C-alpha positions as a printed Julia matrix, in Angstrom:
71×3 Matrix{Float64}:
 -47.62  48.54  -54.34
 -45.59  45.37  -54.44
 -42.68  44.88  -52.08
 -40.29  44.26  -54.96
 -41.15  47.63  -56.52
 -40.55  49.42  -53.21
 -37.14  47.74  -52.86
 -36.16  48.67  -56.42
 -37.21  52.29  -55.8
 -35.12  52.33  -52.62
 -32.14  51.04  -54.61
 -32.39  53.84  -57.16
 -33.01  56.41  -54.42
 -29.87  55.19  -52.66
 -27.83  55.78  -55.83
 -29.23  59.29  -56.29
 -28.74  60.22  -52.64
 -25.24  58.8   -52.67
 -24.25  60.8   -55.75
 -25.83  63.94  -54.32
 -23.97  63.65  -51.0
 -20.69  62.8   -52.67
 -20.87  65.71  -55.12
 -21.9   68.17  -52.39
 -18.87  67.01  -50.43
 -16.64  67.64  -53.43
 -17.91  71.21  -53.82
 -17.21  72.27  -50.22
 -13.92  72.5   -48.43
 -12.84  71.51  -44.96
 -14.09  68.92  -42.49
 -17.67  68.79  -43.85
 -16.28  67.79  -47.24
 -14.83  64.57  -45.87
 -17.99  63.73  -43.96
 -20.27  64.26  -46.98
 -18.02  62.21  -49.24
 -17.97  59.35  -46.72
 -21.75  59.57  -46.29
 -22.12  59.37  -50.06
 -19.92  56.31  -50.3
 -21.73  54.64  -47.38
 -25.14  55.2   -48.94
 -23.87  53.85  -52.24
 -23.28  50.47  -50.64
 -26.98  50.1   -49.87
 -28.08  49.97  -53.52
 -26.92  46.4   -54.32
 -28.63  45.12  -51.18
 -31.93  46.74  -52.13
 -31.69  45.39  -55.7
 -30.92  41.85  -54.51
 -33.79  41.93  -52.01
 -36.05  43.34  -54.74
 -35.18  40.43  -57.03
 -35.82  37.91  -54.26
 -39.17  39.54  -53.48
 -40.08  39.57  -57.19
 -39.3   35.86  -57.55
 -41.35  35.03  -54.46
 -44.26  37.15  -55.69
 -44.24  35.21  -58.97
 -44.41  31.94  -57.01
 -47.26  33.25  -54.86
 -45.22  33.21  -51.66
 -44.55  36.01  -49.22
 -41.11  37.46  -48.65
 -40.96  35.89  -45.18
 -42.19  32.42  -46.22
 -39.16  30.13  -45.94
 -40.89  26.8   -46.5
């Protein structure tokens, strides 16, 4: 499996996990509610990073270069 595909999958998984944590935090009451909501928001910030890295990896794969080749 290509690196770009793995990074895109991680981006979508981050969105799903974020929504799941946030909604579980909404359903409960008390201290755990705040923690789950914050965890959900934190995980949601990972998605753009994974998508950007996926696009970079995809462009490098098209050029025949590796992700770590900076020349």
